[in-house]
PDB file of N, CA, C and O in Angstrom:
ATOM      1  N   MET A   1       2.745  -5.457  16.081  1.00  0.00           N
ATOM      2  CA  MET A   1       2.220  -5.289  14.683  1.00  0.00           C
ATOM      3  C   MET A   1       2.851  -6.411  13.665  1.00  0.00           C
ATOM      4  O   MET A   1       4.067  -6.446  13.474  1.00  0.00           O
ATOM      5  N   THR A   2       2.162  -7.111  13.172  1.00  0.00           N
ATOM      6  CA  THR A   2       2.654  -7.954  11.892  1.00  0.00           C
ATOM      7  C   THR A   2       2.696  -7.332  10.567  1.00  0.00           C
ATOM      8  O   THR A   2       2.223  -6.255  10.206  1.00  0.00           O
ATOM      9  N   VAL A   3       3.503  -8.413   9.764  1.00  0.00           N
ATOM     10  CA  VAL A   3       3.908  -7.973   8.275  1.00  0.00           C
ATOM     11  C   VAL A   3       2.528  -7.521   7.846  1.00  0.00           C
ATOM     12  O   VAL A   3       2.422  -6.340   7.514  1.00  0.00           O
ATOM     13  N   ASN A   4       1.209  -8.476   7.797  1.00  0.00           N
ATOM     14  CA  ASN A   4       0.327  -8.299   6.977  1.00  0.00           C
ATOM     15  C   ASN A   4      -0.626  -7.345   7.440  1.00  0.00           C
ATOM     16  O   ASN A   4      -1.500  -6.915   6.688  1.00  0.00           O
ATOM     17  N   GLN A   5      -0.493  -6.908   8.885  1.00  0.00           N
ATOM     18  CA  GLN A   5      -1.366  -5.627   9.397  1.00  0.00           C
ATOM     19  C   GLN A   5      -0.684  -4.210   9.051  1.00  0.00           C
ATOM     20  O   GLN A   5      -1.368  -3.208   8.842  1.00  0.00           O
ATOM     21  N   ALA A   6       0.638  -4.211   9.012  1.00  0.00           N
ATOM     22  CA  ALA A   6       1.156  -3.141   8.635  1.00  0.00           C
ATOM     23  C   ALA A   6       1.011  -3.140   7.044  1.00  0.00           C
ATOM     24  O   ALA A   6       0.903  -2.019   6.548  1.00  0.00           O
ATOM     25  N   LEU A   7       1.000  -3.850   6.475  1.00  0.00           N
ATOM     26  CA  LEU A   7       0.916  -3.996   4.686  1.00  0.00           C
ATOM     27  C   LEU A   7      -0.657  -3.463   4.587  1.00  0.00           C
ATOM     28  O   LEU A   7      -0.780  -2.734   3.603  1.00  0.00           O
ATOM     29  N   ARG A   8      -1.591  -3.587   5.153  1.00  0.00           N
ATOM     30  CA  ARG A   8      -2.981  -2.897   5.173  1.00  0.00           C
ATOM     31  C   ARG A   8      -2.938  -1.693   5.603  1.00  0.00           C
ATOM     32  O   ARG A   8      -3.565  -0.812   5.014  1.00  0.00           O
ATOM     33  N   ALA A   9      -2.108  -1.402   6.834  1.00  0.00           N
ATOM     34  CA  ALA A   9      -2.286   0.097   7.135  1.00  0.00           C
ATOM     35  C   ALA A   9      -1.256   0.889   6.065  1.00  0.00           C
ATOM     36  O   ALA A   9      -1.665   1.992   5.703  1.00  0.00           O
ATOM     37  N   ILE A  10      -0.247   0.543   5.641  1.00  0.00           N
ATOM     38  CA  ILE A  10       0.355   1.516   4.828  1.00  0.00           C
ATOM     39  C   ILE A  10      -0.308   1.591   3.201  1.00  0.00           C
ATOM     40  O   ILE A  10       0.017   2.479   2.412  1.00  0.00           O
ATOM     41  N   ALA A  11      -1.121   0.678   2.926  1.00  0.00           N
ATOM     42  CA  ALA A  11      -1.797   0.816   1.913  1.00  0.00           C
ATOM     43  C   ALA A  11      -2.991   1.626   2.229  1.00  0.00           C
ATOM     44  O   ALA A  11      -3.279   2.471   1.380  1.00  0.00           O
ATOM     45  N   GLY A  12      -3.808   1.537   3.361  1.00  0.00           N
ATOM     46  CA  GLY A  12      -4.849   2.299   3.715  1.00  0.00           C
ATOM     47  C   GLY A  12      -4.315   3.906   3.516  1.00  0.00           C
ATOM     48  O   GLY A  12      -4.813   4.704   2.722  1.00  0.00           O
ATOM     49  N   ILE A  13      -3.346   4.137   4.301  1.00  0.00           N
ATOM     50  CA  ILE A  13      -2.585   5.496   4.162  1.00  0.00           C
ATOM     51  C   ILE A  13      -2.312   6.150   2.685  1.00  0.00           C
ATOM     52  O   ILE A  13      -2.572   7.208   2.111  1.00  0.00           O
ATOM     53  N   VAL A  14      -1.756   5.133   2.446  1.00  0.00           N
ATOM     54  CA  VAL A  14      -1.474   5.920   0.887  1.00  0.00           C
ATOM     55  C   VAL A  14      -2.764   5.848   0.018  1.00  0.00           C
ATOM     56  O   VAL A  14      -2.536   6.563  -0.958  1.00  0.00           O
ATOM     57  N   VAL A  15      -3.666   5.465  -0.053  1.00  0.00           N
ATOM     58  CA  VAL A  15      -5.064   5.348  -0.779  1.00  0.00           C
ATOM     59  C   VAL A  15      -5.398   6.969   0.097  1.00  0.00           C
ATOM     60  O   VAL A  15      -5.524   8.064  -0.452  1.00  0.00           O
ATOM     61  N   ILE A  16      -5.462   6.734   1.262  1.00  0.00           N
ATOM     62  CA  ILE A  16      -6.218   8.068   1.718  1.00  0.00           C
ATOM     63  C   ILE A  16      -5.847   9.152   1.308  1.00  0.00           C
ATOM     64  O   ILE A  16      -6.612   9.995   0.840  1.00  0.00           O
ATOM     65  N   ILE A  17      -4.191   9.330   1.465  1.00  0.00           N
ATOM     66  CA  ILE A  17      -3.412  10.642   0.976  1.00  0.00           C
ATOM     67  C   ILE A  17      -3.561  10.787  -0.585  1.00  0.00           C
ATOM     68  O   ILE A  17      -3.378  11.901  -1.075  1.00  0.00           O
ATOM     69  N   SER A  18      -3.836   9.881  -1.269  1.00  0.00           N
ATOM     70  CA  SER A  18      -3.779   9.779  -2.747  1.00  0.00           C
ATOM     71  C   SER A  18      -5.101  10.508  -3.262  1.00  0.00           C
ATOM     72  O   SER A  18      -5.164  11.367  -4.141  1.00  0.00           O
ATOM     73  N   VAL A  19      -6.226   9.921  -2.447  1.00  0.00           N
ATOM     74  CA  VAL A  19      -7.407  10.811  -2.643  1.00  0.00           C
ATOM     75  C   VAL A  19      -7.389  12.241  -2.634  1.00  0.00           C
ATOM     76  O   VAL A  19      -7.727  13.057  -3.492  1.00  0.00           O
ATOM     77  N   LEU A  20      -6.777  12.411  -1.121  1.00  0.00           N
ATOM     78  CA  LEU A  20      -7.009  13.901  -0.677  1.00  0.00           C
ATOM     79  C   LEU A  20      -6.079  14.520  -1.780  1.00  0.00           C
ATOM     80  O   LEU A  20      -6.541  15.535  -2.300  1.00  0.00           O
ATOM     81  N   LEU A  21      -4.913  14.118  -2.211  1.00  0.00           N
ATOM     82  CA  LEU A  21      -4.098  15.021  -3.255  1.00  0.00           C
ATOM     83  C   LEU A  21      -4.766  15.123  -4.630  1.00  0.00           C
ATOM     84  O   LEU A  21      -4.815  16.125  -5.343  1.00  0.00           O
ATOM     85  N   GLY A  22      -5.319  13.793  -4.900  1.00  0.00           N
ATOM     86  CA  GLY A  22      -6.351  14.059  -5.986  1.00  0.00           C
ATOM     87  C   GLY A  22      -7.406  15.005  -6.337  1.00  0.00           C
ATOM     88  O   GLY A  22      -7.713  15.560  -7.392  1.00  0.00           O
ATOM     89  N   TYR A  23      -7.915  15.032  -5.041  1.00  0.00           N
ATOM     90  CA  TYR A  23      -8.883  16.072  -5.063  1.00  0.00           C
ATOM     91  C   TYR A  23      -8.326  17.259  -4.883  1.00  0.00           C
ATOM     92  O   TYR A  23      -8.709  17.958  -5.821  1.00  0.00           O
ATOM     93  N   PHE A  24      -7.604  17.887  -4.163  1.00  0.00           N
ATOM     94  CA  PHE A  24      -7.336  18.946  -3.885  1.00  0.00           C
ATOM     95  C   PHE A  24      -5.838  19.545  -4.810  1.00  0.00           C
ATOM     96  O   PHE A  24      -5.480  20.695  -5.066  1.00  0.00           O
ATOM     97  N   VAL A  25      -5.333  18.463  -5.079  1.00  0.00           N
ATOM     98  CA  VAL A  25      -4.151  19.044  -5.979  1.00  0.00           C
ATOM     99  C   VAL A  25      -4.248  18.942  -7.612  1.00  0.00           C
ATOM    100  O   VAL A  25      -4.316  19.859  -8.430  1.00  0.00           O
ATOM    101  N   SER A  26      -4.232  17.414  -7.831  1.00  0.00           N
ATOM    102  CA  SER A  26      -4.367  17.266  -9.301  1.00  0.00           C
ATOM    103  C   SER A  26      -5.105  15.666  -9.422  1.00  0.00           C
ATOM    104  O   SER A  26      -5.051  14.781  -8.568  1.00  0.00           O
ATOM    105  N   PRO A  27      -5.619  15.628 -10.419  1.00  0.00           N
ATOM    106  CA  PRO A  27      -6.356  14.150 -10.441  1.00  0.00           C
ATOM    107  C   PRO A  27      -5.490  13.309 -10.856  1.00  0.00           C
ATOM    108  O   PRO A  27      -5.914  12.154 -10.875  1.00  0.00           O
ATOM    109  N   TYR A  28      -4.246  13.477 -11.259  1.00  0.00           N
ATOM    110  CA  TYR A  28      -3.205  12.785 -11.842  1.00  0.00           C
ATOM    111  C   TYR A  28      -2.821  11.695 -10.417  1.00  0.00           C
ATOM    112  O   TYR A  28      -2.307  10.595 -10.617  1.00  0.00           O
ATOM    113  N   TRP A  29      -3.087  12.093  -9.284  1.00  0.00           N
ATOM    114  CA  TRP A  29      -2.738  11.275  -8.249  1.00  0.00           C
ATOM    115  C   TRP A  29      -3.497  10.290  -7.920  1.00  0.00           C
ATOM    116  O   TRP A  29      -3.152   9.389  -7.155  1.00  0.00           O
ATOM    117  N   TYR A  30      -5.076  10.427  -8.716  1.00  0.00           N
ATOM    118  CA  TYR A  30      -5.836   9.035  -8.678  1.00  0.00           C
ATOM    119  C   TYR A  30      -4.930   7.763  -9.162  1.00  0.00           C
ATOM    120  O   TYR A  30      -5.210   6.654  -8.705  1.00  0.00           O
ATOM    121  N   ILE A  31      -3.806   7.915 -10.118  1.00  0.00           N
ATOM    122  CA  ILE A  31      -3.102   7.113 -10.722  1.00  0.00           C
ATOM    123  C   ILE A  31      -2.556   6.210  -9.385  1.00  0.00           C
ATOM    124  O   ILE A  31      -2.704   4.994  -9.261  1.00  0.00           O
ATOM    125  N   LEU A  32      -2.034   6.920  -8.630  1.00  0.00           N
ATOM    126  CA  LEU A  32      -1.643   6.100  -7.290  1.00  0.00           C
ATOM    127  C   LEU A  32      -2.439   5.148  -6.417  1.00  0.00           C
ATOM    128  O   LEU A  32      -2.084   4.283  -5.616  1.00  0.00           O
ATOM    129  N   ASN A  33      -3.537   5.545  -6.791  1.00  0.00           N
ATOM    130  CA  ASN A  33      -4.650   4.602  -6.085  1.00  0.00           C
ATOM    131  C   ASN A  33      -4.731   3.118  -6.993  1.00  0.00           C
ATOM    132  O   ASN A  33      -4.743   1.956  -6.587  1.00  0.00           O
ATOM    133  N   GLY A  34      -4.774   3.611  -8.221  1.00  0.00           N
ATOM    134  CA  GLY A  34      -4.810   2.345  -9.004  1.00  0.00           C
ATOM    135  C   GLY A  34      -3.551   1.417  -9.038  1.00  0.00           C
ATOM    136  O   GLY A  34      -3.729   0.249  -9.383  1.00  0.00           O
ATOM    137  N   PHE A  35      -2.135   1.892  -8.665  1.00  0.00           N
ATOM    138  CA  PHE A  35      -1.063   1.333  -8.235  1.00  0.00           C
ATOM    139  C   PHE A  35      -1.228   0.263  -7.294  1.00  0.00           C
ATOM    140  O   PHE A  35      -0.870  -0.910  -7.405  1.00  0.00           O
ATOM    141  N   VAL A  36      -1.938   0.950  -6.169  1.00  0.00           N
ATOM    142  CA  VAL A  36      -1.921   0.368  -4.894  1.00  0.00           C
ATOM    143  C   VAL A  36      -3.058  -0.724  -4.966  1.00  0.00           C
ATOM    144  O   VAL A  36      -3.022  -1.749  -4.285  1.00  0.00           O
ATOM    145  N   GLY A  37      -4.004  -0.435  -5.793  1.00  0.00           N
ATOM    146  CA  GLY A  37      -5.215  -1.506  -5.895  1.00  0.00           C
ATOM    147  C   GLY A  37      -4.539  -2.720  -6.803  1.00  0.00           C
ATOM    148  O   GLY A  37      -4.745  -3.889  -6.475  1.00  0.00           O
ATOM    149  N   LEU A  38      -3.646  -2.365  -8.064  1.00  0.00           N
ATOM    150  CA  LEU A  38      -3.087  -3.506  -8.303  1.00  0.00           C
ATOM    151  C   LEU A  38      -2.030  -4.180  -7.668  1.00  0.00           C
ATOM    152  O   LEU A  38      -1.941  -5.404  -7.776  1.00  0.00           O
ATOM    153  N   ASN A  39      -1.202  -3.514  -7.006  1.00  0.00           N
ATOM    154  CA  ASN A  39      -0.272  -4.298  -6.099  1.00  0.00           C
ATOM    155  C   ASN A  39      -0.695  -5.169  -5.008  1.00  0.00           C
ATOM    156  O   ASN A  39       0.029  -6.071  -4.586  1.00  0.00           O
ATOM    157  N   LEU A  40      -1.909  -4.902  -4.523  1.00  0.00           N
ATOM    158  CA  LEU A  40      -2.637  -5.458  -3.464  1.00  0.00           C
ATOM    159  C   LEU A  40      -3.511  -6.788  -4.102  1.00  0.00           C
ATOM    160  O   LEU A  40      -3.594  -7.775  -3.370  1.00  0.00           O
ATOM    161  N   LEU A  41      -4.119  -6.833  -5.355  1.00  0.00           N
ATOM    162  CA  LEU A  41      -4.352  -7.761  -6.011  1.00  0.00           C
ATOM    163  C   LEU A  41      -3.264  -8.688  -6.371  1.00  0.00           C
ATOM    164  O   LEU A  41      -3.437  -9.906  -6.318  1.00  0.00           O
ATOM    165  N   GLN A  42      -2.095  -8.130  -6.755  1.00  0.00           N
ATOM    166  CA  GLN A  42      -1.131  -9.300  -6.974  1.00  0.00           C
ATOM    167  C   GLN A  42      -0.780 -10.022  -5.954  1.00  0.00           C
ATOM    168  O   GLN A  42      -0.700 -11.250  -5.959  1.00  0.00           O
ATOM    169  N   SER A  43      -0.505  -9.142  -4.838  1.00  0.00           N
ATOM    170  CA  SER A  43      -0.030  -9.667  -3.532  1.00  0.00           C
ATOM    171  C   SER A  43      -1.217 -10.989  -3.090  1.00  0.00           C
ATOM    172  O   SER A  43      -0.838 -12.071  -2.640  1.00  0.00           O
ATOM    173  N   ALA A  44      -2.341 -10.716  -3.270  1.00  0.00           N
ATOM    174  CA  ALA A  44      -3.084 -11.518  -2.644  1.00  0.00           C
ATOM    175  C   ALA A  44      -2.983 -13.079  -3.451  1.00  0.00           C
ATOM    176  O   ALA A  44      -3.339 -14.156  -2.971  1.00  0.00           O
ATOM    177  N   PHE A  45      -2.348 -12.822  -4.897  1.00  0.00           N
ATOM    178  CA  PHE A  45      -2.096 -14.369  -5.429  1.00  0.00           C
ATOM    179  C   PHE A  45      -0.660 -14.832  -5.501  1.00  0.00           C
ATOM    180  O   PHE A  45      -0.330 -15.987  -5.770  1.00  0.00           O
ATOM    181  N   THR A  46       0.198 -13.799  -5.228  1.00  0.00           N
ATOM    182  CA  THR A  46       1.549 -14.354  -4.999  1.00  0.00           C
ATOM    183  C   THR A  46       2.074 -14.236  -3.560  1.00  0.00           C
ATOM    184  O   THR A  46       3.208 -14.662  -3.342  1.00  0.00           O
ATOM    185  N   ASN A  47       1.332 -13.677  -2.512  1.00  0.00           N
ATOM    186  CA  ASN A  47       1.951 -13.700  -1.372  1.00  0.00           C
ATOM    187  C   ASN A  47       3.098 -12.953  -0.854  1.00  0.00           C
ATOM    188  O   ASN A  47       3.617 -13.055   0.257  1.00  0.00           O
ATOM    189  N   TRP A  48       3.475 -12.038  -2.016  1.00  0.00           N
ATOM    190  CA  TRP A  48       4.469 -11.174  -2.109  1.00  0.00           C
ATOM    191  C   TRP A  48       4.425  -9.477  -2.538  1.00  0.00           C
ATOM    192  O   TRP A  48       3.911  -9.135  -3.603  1.00  0.00           O
ATOM    193  N   CYS A  49       4.860  -8.747  -1.841  1.00  0.00           N
ATOM    194  CA  CYS A  49       4.672  -7.185  -1.954  1.00  0.00           C
ATOM    195  C   CYS A  49       6.084  -6.767  -1.758  1.00  0.00           C
ATOM    196  O   CYS A  49       6.820  -7.452  -1.048  1.00  0.00           O
ATOM    197  N   PRO A  50       6.551  -5.585  -2.397  1.00  0.00           N
ATOM    198  CA  PRO A  50       7.786  -5.088  -1.959  1.00  0.00           C
ATOM    199  C   PRO A  50       7.852  -4.451  -0.782  1.00  0.00           C
ATOM    200  O   PRO A  50       8.944  -4.312  -0.232  1.00  0.00           O
ATOM    201  N   ALA A  51       6.726  -3.983  -0.240  1.00  0.00           N
ATOM    202  CA  ALA A  51       6.955  -3.252   1.298  1.00  0.00           C
ATOM    203  C   ALA A  51       6.963  -4.685   2.137  1.00  0.00           C
ATOM    204  O   ALA A  51       7.632  -4.610   3.167  1.00  0.00           O
ATOM    205  N   MET A  52       6.365  -5.934   1.901  1.00  0.00           N
ATOM    206  CA  MET A  52       6.733  -6.655   3.025  1.00  0.00           C
ATOM    207  C   MET A  52       8.148  -6.865   3.211  1.00  0.00           C
ATOM    208  O   MET A  52       8.391  -7.253   4.354  1.00  0.00           O
ATOM    209  N   VAL A  53       9.159  -6.741   2.477  1.00  0.00           N
ATOM    210  CA  VAL A  53      10.331  -7.057   2.379  1.00  0.00           C
ATOM    211  C   VAL A  53      10.854  -6.046   3.417  1.00  0.00           C
ATOM    212  O   VAL A  53      11.502  -6.511   4.355  1.00  0.00           O
ATOM    213  N   LEU A  54      10.631  -4.613   3.355  1.00  0.00           N
ATOM    214  CA  LEU A  54      10.883  -3.600   3.844  1.00  0.00           C
ATOM    215  C   LEU A  54      10.251  -3.712   5.536  1.00  0.00           C
ATOM    216  O   LEU A  54      10.793  -3.081   6.444  1.00  0.00           O
ATOM    217  N   PHE A  55       9.110  -4.557   5.754  1.00  0.00           N
ATOM    218  CA  PHE A  55       8.391  -4.722   7.177  1.00  0.00           C
ATOM    219  C   PHE A  55       9.177  -5.689   7.716  1.00  0.00           C
ATOM    220  O   PHE A  55       9.450  -5.586   8.912  1.00  0.00           O
ATOM    221  N   ARG A  56       9.640  -6.695   7.031  1.00  0.00           N
ATOM    222  CA  ARG A  56      10.402  -8.082   7.664  1.00  0.00           C
ATOM    223  C   ARG A  56      11.875  -7.342   8.092  1.00  0.00           C
ATOM    224  O   ARG A  56      12.444  -7.670   9.133  1.00  0.00           O
ATOM    225  N   LYS A  57      12.306  -6.540   7.382  1.00  0.00           N
ATOM    226  CA  LYS A  57      13.685  -5.822   7.740  1.00  0.00           C
ATOM    227  C   LYS A  57      13.799  -4.902   8.892  1.00  0.00           C
ATOM    228  O   LYS A  57      14.830  -4.684   9.529  1.00  0.00           O
ATOM    229  N   MET A  58      12.547  -4.347   9.107  1.00  0.00           N
ATOM    230  CA  MET A  58      12.195  -3.768  10.356  1.00  0.00           C
ATOM    231  C   MET A  58      11.929  -4.403  11.578  1.00  0.00           C
ATOM    232  O   MET A  58      11.779  -3.867  12.676  1.00  0.00           O
ATOM    233  N   GLY A  59      11.869  -5.962  11.199  1.00  0.00           N
ATOM    234  CA  GLY A  59      11.620  -6.717  12.403  1.00  0.00           C
ATOM    235  C   GLY A  59      10.237  -7.005  12.797  1.00  0.00           C
ATOM    236  O   GLY A  59      10.090  -7.579  13.876  1.00  0.00           O
ATOM    237  N   LEU A  60       9.223  -6.713  12.124  1.00  0.00           N
ATOM    238  CA  LEU A  60       8.029  -7.294  12.194  1.00  0.00           C
ATOM    239  C   LEU A  60       7.858  -8.660  11.857  1.00  0.00           C
ATOM    240  O   LEU A  60       8.445  -9.217  10.929  1.00  0.00           O
ATOM    241  N   LYS A  61       6.902  -9.283  12.761  1.00  0.00           N
ATOM    242  CA  LYS A  61       6.651 -10.444  12.822  1.00  0.00           C
ATOM    243  C   LYS A  61       5.743 -11.106  11.477  1.00  0.00           C
ATOM    244  O   LYS A  61       5.247 -10.391  10.605  1.00  0.00           O
ATOM    245  N   GLU A  62       5.664 -12.269  11.499  1.00  0.00           N
ATOM    246  CA  GLU A  62       4.808 -12.731  10.550  1.00  0.00           C
ATOM    247  C   GLU A  62       3.486 -13.055  10.945  1.00  0.00           C
ATOM    248  O   GLU A  62       2.680 -13.477  10.116  1.00  0.00           O
TER     249      GLU A  62
END
């Protein structure tokens, strides 16, 4: 798995979990979706995301 694949996977997992939590627990969990979306948007332009640092330290290849 590459860094970009892991980034997409973790973003998808967080979105699914926050939608479920927003539906079943509290609508405030939808804020997490907004954060993930903004983070993905900025990483598209800057090619940097905090999760990428973690994935590189885990030894994932570019």
